[in-house]
N, C-alpha and C positions, 0 to 999 in steps of 0.2 A: 784228593777226591777221586772216587771211583765212579765212572760214568756207565750208563747203560750201554750194552755192547750193540749199538745200532748205527755206528758211524763207519763200520767196516763193510765193504761191498765186494763180493766175489762173484764173478760171472764165469760159470763153468762151461759156457758154450764157446768161449774164445780161446785162442792159443796162448795168450799172455799168462805167464807162470803165476801160480797162486801166491807165492811169497812176494812177488812184485805188486800184485793187487793189494795185498795186506799192507805192504810198505807204503804204497801210494795213498791208500785210504787213510792211514794214520797221519801221514804227512799232510794231506789235504785238511784233515780235522784240526791239526795244529795251526796251519796257515789261516784257517777260517775262524779260529778262536773257539772252536768246539772243545778242544783240549788246551789246557794251560800248563804252565810250568808247575811241576810236582804233582800233576794228576797221575794217578796210578792206572797203568794199562792192564787189560785182562791177562790172565795167565795163559800159558800155552794150552793147558788142558781145556780151559773155558772156550777158547777159539776153536779148538779141535772139535769139541762137543757141539758147538753151534753150527759149524760149517761142514762137519764130516770130513776133515782133512787130517793129515799126519802131523805130529808135533815137529818134525824136522822142517816142515814148511814154515811154521811160525818162528822157529829158531832162526832160520835164514832171514826172515823178514826183520826180526828184531836186531839181528846182527848188522844188517844194512843201516837200520835207523841209528844204532849206536855209532857206527862208522861215520855217519853224517852229522853226529853231534846233536841229534834230536831227542834221544832218550838215553837213560842210564839204567843199568841193571845192578840192583843191590842184592847181594847174596843174603838169603833168608828173609827178604822183605818184598821184592817184586821188581817190576819194570816201571819206570817213571818218565814222564815227559821232562826234558831237561833243556829248556830254551833260555834260561837266564844267562846273561853275558858273563864272560870271565873278566874280572877286574884285576888289574896289575898295580901293585903298590911298591914304591921304592923303599928299600931298607936303608935309609940314610939319616936317621935321627928321629928323636921323639916328637919334635914339633910337627914334622910332616905327618907322622903316624896319627897324631891326635887332632890336628887342626884342619887337615884336608886342603890347606891353602894352595898347595902345589899340584893338586890333582886336577886333571882336565875334564872330569866328568861334568856334564851339563847340570844335572839335578842331584842335589844332596839334601838330605833331610835328617834331622835329629828328632827322635821320638822317645821322650822320657816315659818310662813305664813305672819307675819306683824312685821315691825320694824319702829318706827317713833318717832319724837320729837314733843311734843305738850304741851299745858297748858290750854286746854279749858274746862275741866270737873270739876265742883265744888265738885262732890262726890269724885273724886280722890284727889283733894287738901285736902279734909277732911281726907281721908284715909291715905294720906302721912303726915298728921299733919303739913301742911304748914300754917304758920301764914298769909302769903299773897300769892296769885297765883304766881306760878313760873314754869318754864319749867320742864318737866319730860319726861323720855323715856318710851315707851311702847314696849314690845316684846311679841308677841302672837305666841304660838307654840303648835303643837300636839306631844304627846309622844306615839309612837307605841311600843307595846310589842308583839313580835312574829307576826308582820305584822298586828296587830289589833289596831285600834284607841282606846286607853284606857283613856288617859288624854288630856284635853285641858287646858293649863296654860297661864295666862296673867300676865306678870311681869311688875311692875311699879317701876321705879328708879328715884329719884330726880337728875336732870341734874347737879346740883351744886356739888353732891357727886361723880359723875361718868363722869368726863370731858374726852372727847375723846372717849367715848364708841362707838363702831361700831358693826354691825351685827355679824361679825366674833367672837367677844368676847362672844356673847350669844351662838353662835353655838359651839364654841370650849371649853366652860367651863360649868360645872354644877354650880348651884347657889352658894353653899358654896365656891367653888374654885374662882368664879368670885369676890365675896365679899371679901374674906379673902386674897387670893393670888394675884389676879390681882389688887385690889384696897386697900388692907391693913387694912380693917375694921375687927373687931372681933364680931361675932354673939354672943351676951351675953344673950338676953332675947327674947322669942318668945311668941306671943299672937295669938291664932287661934280661929276661929269660924267655926262650922260645922253644915250644915243644908241641907235638901233635896230640890230639885228644879225640875222644868220641863225645858228642853232645849228650847231656842229660835229657830226660824226657821234657822237663820244663824249658830247656834251651831249644829243643827241637820245635816246640810250640811257638816260641818267640821268634825263631829264625825261619819259620815256615818251610821246614825241610823234612826229611825222612828220618825214621827211627835210627839212632846210633850213628848219625851222619858224622863224618870226620871234620875236624876244624883245626886251625892253627891257634894255639893259645900263646899270647905274649903278656907276660907279667912285668910291669914297668914301675920301678921305684925312682922318684924324682927328689933330688936334694938341692938345698939352697947353698949360698956361699959359705955358710957356717957348717955345712955338711949335716944339716938337720933334714930329716925326711919330711917333705911337705905335701906329698901326694903319692898314692899308690893306685895304679890302673891295671885292671885285668881286661884284656881285649881278646875276643874270639872272632877270628876270621873264618867264615864258612869255607871249608876246604875245597869243595867242588867248584866254587865260583871265584876263588882268589888265587893269585900267583904273586910271587915276590921277585923283585929284580934288584941286583946289586948295582947301585949307581955310583960312579966315581965322583969324587968331590970336585 
């Protein structure tokens, strides 16, 4: 969101440097809730035009705000308030990645945005290792940690293995519980791929972030004891707000 430029105050009768006054005004607006995470700040030109000051003043103010971790500057997009916490995830196995059972964050929420049965995507047939096109379920959901959109997960399940699956099954169970307790399969082998991406326009809207934001994409294939693929999970971790740690066993 872009706010009216009325939260910045500059007093030209005092000795305090203009860039510090701009920095303090924006900082105060953030602290008071006038500005929120991902709100877009005015451009250097806009501030210069309103207050009759040079662009180097605004550059210096924004530089300080970036150093303090209060704003982020996105090339080609603008300057945004950046107050969302950084969340750290241990890279030590699928169950941790999907169930959040070992995470210490106080508030976690799953928000399902799509559940459907389909069979129309050749790439998904390939990912599910289907010899012939067959129906599969898609469940797409946001994971919020402390009210922040941190993960976007898309789960693909072969319909033949999950007969009678309904949206409440996805809502009420983490993935290991759904696979092992609800349907009786054993997660035996996991294969994952990890690479950086830029979010698509629809993903940007779902993750409440800025255009072309960076993310970590983890594609996970889960196999049972017979080495049958029983689930495929595509997870997007919002890059600016997530870090990964190697945790020893």
